[in-house]
PATIGU-598001 format. One record per atom (N, C-alpha, C): residue number from 1; atom name; x, y, z; residue in three letters. Coordinates in nm, 2 decimals. Atoms other than C-alpha are relative to their C-alpha. Example, Ala and Ser with C-alpha at 12.3 -4.5 7.8 and 13.67 -1.06 7.14 Angstrom:
REC   i at     px     py     pz  aa
REC   1  N   0.09  -0.12   0.00 Ala
REC   1 CA   1.23  -0.45   0.78 Ala
REC   1  C   0.09   0.12   0.00 Ala
REC   2  N  -0.09  -0.11   0.00 Ser
REC   2 CA   1.37  -0.11   0.71 Ser
REC   2  C  -0.08   0.11   0.08 Ser
END
This chain:
REC   i at     px     py     pz  aa
REC   1  N  -0.11  -0.01  -0.03 Met
REC   1 CA   9.00  17.42   8.90 Met
REC   1  C   0.11  -0.04  -0.13 Met
REC   2  N  -0.12   0.04   0.09 Ser
REC   2 CA   9.29  17.38   8.64 Ser
REC   2  C   0.11  -0.05   0.04 Ser
REC   3  N  -0.15   0.03  -0.06 Leu
REC   3 CA   9.59  17.18   8.71 Leu
REC   3  C   0.09   0.01  -0.13 Leu
REC   4  N  -0.14  -0.01   0.08 Asn
REC   4 CA   9.93  17.23   8.55 Asn
REC   4  C   0.03  -0.14  -0.05 Asn
REC   5  N  -0.05   0.13   0.06 Ile
REC   5 CA  10.01  16.96   8.30 Ile
REC   5  C   0.12  -0.07   0.04 Ile
REC   6  N  -0.10   0.05  -0.09 Phe
REC   6 CA  10.33  16.91   8.48 Phe
REC   6  C  -0.03  -0.08   0.11 Phe
REC   7  N   0.04   0.07  -0.11 Phe
REC   7 CA  10.18  16.83   8.78 Phe
REC   7  C  -0.10  -0.10  -0.01 Phe
REC   8  N   0.09   0.11   0.04 Ala
REC   8 CA   9.91  16.64   8.64 Ala
REC   8  C   0.02  -0.15  -0.04 Ala
REC   9  N  -0.02   0.12   0.03 Val
REC   9 CA  10.09  16.37   8.49 Val
REC   9  C   0.11  -0.08   0.12 Val
REC  10  N  -0.06   0.08  -0.12 Arg
REC  10 CA  10.27  16.29   8.81 Arg
REC  10  C  -0.07  -0.04   0.11 Arg
REC  11  N   0.12   0.05  -0.11 Leu
REC  11 CA   9.95  16.24   9.02 Leu
REC  11  C   0.04  -0.16  -0.02 Leu
REC  12  N   0.00   0.15   0.00 Thr
REC  12 CA   9.95  15.87   9.13 Thr
REC  12  C  -0.14  -0.03  -0.06 Thr
REC  13  N   0.11   0.06   0.06 Glu
REC  13 CA   9.59  15.84   9.00 Glu
REC  13  C  -0.01   0.03  -0.14 Glu
REC  14  N  -0.01   0.00   0.11 Thr
REC  14 CA   9.69  15.93   8.66 Thr
REC  14  C   0.05  -0.11  -0.09 Thr
REC  15  N  -0.02   0.14   0.03 Arg
REC  15 CA   9.67  15.61   8.47 Arg
REC  15  C   0.12   0.02  -0.15 Arg
REC  16  N  -0.11  -0.01   0.10 Arg
REC  16 CA   9.99  15.55   8.22 Arg
REC  16  C  -0.02  -0.11  -0.09 Arg
REC  17  N   0.00   0.11   0.10 Leu
REC  17 CA   9.97  15.33   7.91 Leu
REC  17  C   0.12   0.00  -0.08 Leu
REC  18  N  -0.12   0.00   0.08 Ala
REC  18 CA  10.27  15.25   7.70 Ala
REC  18  C  -0.06  -0.09  -0.14 Ala
REC  19  N   0.03   0.07   0.14 Tyr
REC  19 CA  10.23  15.15   7.31 Tyr
REC  19  C   0.13   0.03  -0.08 Tyr
REC  20  N  -0.15   0.00   0.06 Arg
REC  20 CA  10.52  15.06   7.09 Arg
REC  20  C  -0.05  -0.04  -0.13 Arg
REC  21  N   0.01   0.08   0.13 Phe
REC  21 CA  10.51  14.98   6.70 Phe
REC  21  C   0.08  -0.13   0.01 Phe
REC  22  N  -0.08   0.10  -0.01 Pro
REC  22 CA  10.64  14.65   6.65 Pro
REC  22  C   0.13   0.00  -0.11 Pro
REC  23  N  -0.12   0.00   0.07 Ala
REC  23 CA  10.99  14.59   6.50 Ala
REC  23  C  -0.03   0.01  -0.14 Ala
REC  24  N   0.06   0.01   0.14 Thr
REC  24 CA  10.96  14.69   6.14 Thr
REC  24  C   0.13   0.04  -0.10 Thr
REC  25  N  -0.11  -0.04   0.06 Asn
REC  25 CA  11.23  14.70   5.87 Asn
REC  25  C  -0.05   0.11  -0.07 Asn
REC  26  N   0.02  -0.13   0.06 Val
REC  26 CA  11.29  15.03   5.70 Val
REC  26  C  -0.01  -0.02  -0.15 Val
REC  27  N   0.02   0.04   0.14 Pro
REC  27 CA  11.15  15.00   5.34 Pro
REC  27  C   0.07   0.12  -0.08 Pro
REC  28  N  -0.09  -0.05   0.06 Ala
REC  28 CA  11.35  15.12   5.07 Ala
REC  28  C  -0.06   0.14  -0.08 Ala
REC  29  N   0.06  -0.12   0.07 Gln
REC  29 CA  11.10  15.39   4.95 Gln
REC  29  C   0.04   0.13   0.13 Gln
REC  30  N  -0.03  -0.12  -0.09 Glu
REC  30 CA  11.21  15.75   5.09 Glu
REC  30  C  -0.11   0.03   0.08 Glu
REC  31  N   0.12  -0.02  -0.08 Thr
REC  31 CA  10.85  15.81   5.22 Thr
REC  31  C  -0.08  -0.09   0.04 Thr
REC  32  N   0.10   0.10  -0.03 Thr
REC  32 CA  10.68  15.59   5.42 Thr
REC  32  C  -0.09   0.03   0.14 Thr
REC  33  N   0.10  -0.02  -0.12 Tyr
REC  33 CA  10.39  15.61   5.66 Tyr
REC  33  C  -0.05  -0.12   0.07 Tyr
REC  34  N   0.07   0.12  -0.06 Met
REC  34 CA  10.31  15.35   5.91 Met
REC  34  C  -0.11   0.05   0.11 Met
REC  35  N   0.11  -0.03  -0.08 Cys
REC  35 CA   9.98  15.33   6.09 Cys
REC  35  C  -0.02  -0.09   0.09 Cys
REC  36  N   0.05   0.13  -0.10 Met
REC  36 CA   9.87  15.13   6.40 Met
REC  36  C  -0.11   0.08   0.09 Met
REC  37  N   0.13  -0.03  -0.10 Asn
REC  37 CA   9.53  15.16   6.59 Asn
REC  37  C   0.03  -0.07   0.10 Asn
REC  38  N   0.00   0.01  -0.13 Ile
REC  38 CA   9.55  15.12   6.96 Ile
REC  38  C  -0.11  -0.01   0.06 Ile
REC  39  N   0.12   0.01  -0.06 Glu
REC  39 CA   9.29  14.99   7.19 Glu
REC  39  C   0.03   0.08   0.14 Glu
REC  40  N  -0.01  -0.10  -0.15 Leu
REC  40 CA   9.22  15.24   7.51 Leu
REC  40  C  -0.10  -0.06   0.07 Leu
REC  41  N   0.11   0.04  -0.10 Pro
REC  41 CA   9.02  15.15   7.81 Pro
REC  41  C  -0.13   0.07  -0.05 Pro
REC  42  N   0.14  -0.05   0.04 Glu
REC  42 CA   8.64  15.19   7.76 Glu
REC  42  C  -0.07   0.00   0.13 Glu
REC  43  N   0.09   0.03  -0.12 Asp
REC  43 CA   8.53  15.14   8.13 Asp
REC  43  C  -0.05   0.13   0.05 Asp
REC  44  N   0.04  -0.14  -0.03 Lys
REC  44 CA   8.50  15.55   8.16 Lys
REC  44  C   0.05   0.09  -0.08 Lys
REC  45  N  -0.06  -0.13   0.09 Ala
REC  45 CA   8.58  15.88   8.00 Ala
REC  45  C   0.16   0.01   0.05 Ala
REC  46  N  -0.15  -0.06  -0.07 Tyr
REC  46 CA   8.96  15.97   8.00 Tyr
REC  46  C   0.02   0.10  -0.10 Tyr
REC  47  N  -0.05  -0.09   0.09 His
REC  47 CA   9.16  16.25   7.86 His
REC  47  C   0.13  -0.02   0.00 His
REC  48  N  -0.17   0.00   0.02 Met
REC  48 CA   9.50  16.23   7.71 Met
REC  48  C   0.02   0.11   0.01 Met
REC  49  N  -0.08  -0.12  -0.02 Ile
REC  49 CA   9.69  16.48   7.87 Ile
REC  49  C   0.16   0.02  -0.04 Ile
REC  50  N  -0.15  -0.04   0.07 Ala
REC  50 CA  10.05  16.42   7.72 Ala
REC  50  C   0.01  -0.14  -0.04 Ala
REC  51  N  -0.08   0.10   0.06 Phe
REC  51 CA  10.26  16.16   7.53 Phe
REC  51  C   0.13   0.03  -0.01 Phe
REC  52  N  -0.14  -0.02   0.02 Glu
REC  52 CA  10.61  16.11   7.52 Glu
REC  52  C   0.04  -0.11  -0.12 Glu
REC  53  N  -0.05   0.09   0.10 Pro
REC  53 CA  10.76  15.93   7.19 Pro
REC  53  C   0.11  -0.07   0.04 Pro
REC  54  N  -0.14   0.06   0.02 Ile
REC  54 CA  11.03  15.68   7.18 Ile
REC  54  C   0.02  -0.04  -0.11 Ile
REC  55  N  -0.06  -0.03   0.15 Ile
REC  55 CA  11.21  15.73   6.88 Ile
REC  55  C   0.14  -0.08   0.01 Ile
REC  56  N  -0.13   0.08   0.02 Asp
REC  56 CA  11.49  15.44   6.85 Asp
REC  56  C   0.10   0.04  -0.10 Asp
REC  57  N  -0.07  -0.05   0.13 Asn
REC  57 CA  11.61  15.59   6.51 Asn
REC  57  C  -0.05   0.12  -0.07 Asn
REC  58  N   0.05  -0.11   0.02 Ile
REC  58 CA  11.58  15.95   6.49 Ile
REC  58  C   0.02   0.04  -0.17 Ile
REC  59  N  -0.01  -0.04   0.14 Glu
REC  59 CA  11.73  15.94   6.11 Glu
REC  59  C  -0.10  -0.06  -0.09 Glu
REC  60  N   0.12   0.09   0.09 Val
REC  60 CA  11.41  15.72   5.99 Val
REC  60  C  -0.12   0.05   0.05 Val
REC  61  N   0.10  -0.05  -0.07 Met
REC  61 CA  11.15  15.82   6.24 Met
REC  61  C   0.00   0.15   0.05 Met
REC  62  N   0.00  -0.15  -0.06 His
REC  62 CA  11.10  16.22   6.29 His
REC  62  C  -0.13   0.05   0.04 His
REC  63  N   0.11  -0.06  -0.06 His
REC  63 CA  10.74  16.28   6.37 His
REC  63  C  -0.13  -0.09   0.01 His
REC  64  N   0.08   0.07  -0.03 Ile
REC  64 CA  10.43  16.14   6.50 Ile
REC  64  C  -0.12   0.08   0.01 Ile
REC  65  N   0.13  -0.06   0.00 Leu
REC  65 CA  10.06  16.20   6.43 Leu
REC  65  C  -0.11  -0.07   0.09 Leu
REC  66  N   0.08   0.06  -0.09 Val
REC  66 CA   9.80  16.11   6.68 Val
REC  66  C  -0.13   0.05  -0.04 Val
REC  67  N   0.15  -0.05   0.01 Tyr
REC  67 CA   9.45  16.09   6.58 Tyr
REC  67  C  -0.12  -0.09   0.08 Tyr
REC  68  N   0.09   0.06  -0.04 Gly
REC  68 CA   9.13  15.98   6.75 Gly
REC  68  C  -0.12  -0.06  -0.09 Gly
REC  69  N   0.08   0.07   0.09 Cys
REC  69 CA   8.91  15.73   6.58 Cys
REC  69  C  -0.12  -0.08   0.05 Cys
REC  70  N   0.08   0.11  -0.08 Pro
REC  70 CA   8.60  15.60   6.77 Pro
REC  70  C  -0.06  -0.07  -0.10 Pro
REC  71  N   0.09   0.09   0.09 Gly
REC  71 CA   8.40  15.30   6.64 Gly
REC  71  C   0.10  -0.09  -0.07 Gly
REC  72  N  -0.08   0.12   0.07 Leu
REC  72 CA   8.74  15.09   6.52 Leu
REC  72  C  -0.02  -0.11   0.11 Leu
REC  73  N  -0.01   0.11  -0.12 Ser
REC  73 CA   8.71  14.76   6.68 Ser
REC  73  C   0.13  -0.11  -0.03 Ser
REC  74  N  -0.09   0.09   0.03 Lys
REC  74 CA   9.00  14.60   6.53 Lys
REC  74  C   0.13   0.08  -0.04 Lys
REC  75  N  -0.14  -0.07   0.01 Cys
REC  75 CA   9.38  14.69   6.54 Cys
REC  75  C   0.06  -0.04  -0.13 Cys
REC  76  N  -0.07   0.03   0.12 Leu
REC  76 CA   9.55  14.73   6.20 Leu
REC  76  C   0.13   0.06   0.00 Leu
REC  77  N  -0.13  -0.07   0.03 Leu
REC  77 CA   9.92  14.78   6.10 Leu
REC  77  C   0.01   0.00  -0.15 Leu
REC  78  N  -0.02  -0.01   0.14 Trp
REC  78 CA   9.97  14.89   5.76 Trp
REC  78  C   0.09   0.13  -0.04 Trp
REC  79  N  -0.09  -0.10   0.05 Ser
REC  79 CA  10.21  15.11   5.55 Ser
REC  79  C  -0.02   0.06  -0.13 Ser
REC  80  N   0.04  -0.05   0.14 His
REC  80 CA  10.17  15.32   5.26 His
REC  80  C   0.13   0.11  -0.07 His
END
């Protein structure tokens, strides 16, 4: 059975997690990438079915990339 994504995100059993970058000064360099690892639950298998970016400054932050990197045990924040 296939669930419609708009229905699935509203199910009471759907687990919701919120992650935000810490407050960061805007670098003078025109193009900067900020990366942050996040810890996700490991008690069972989960599927990410949706995400909603919260962008406080659209003039600075204009896109997000999401990667899965199994095996990372330490959260890091770095810029490039």
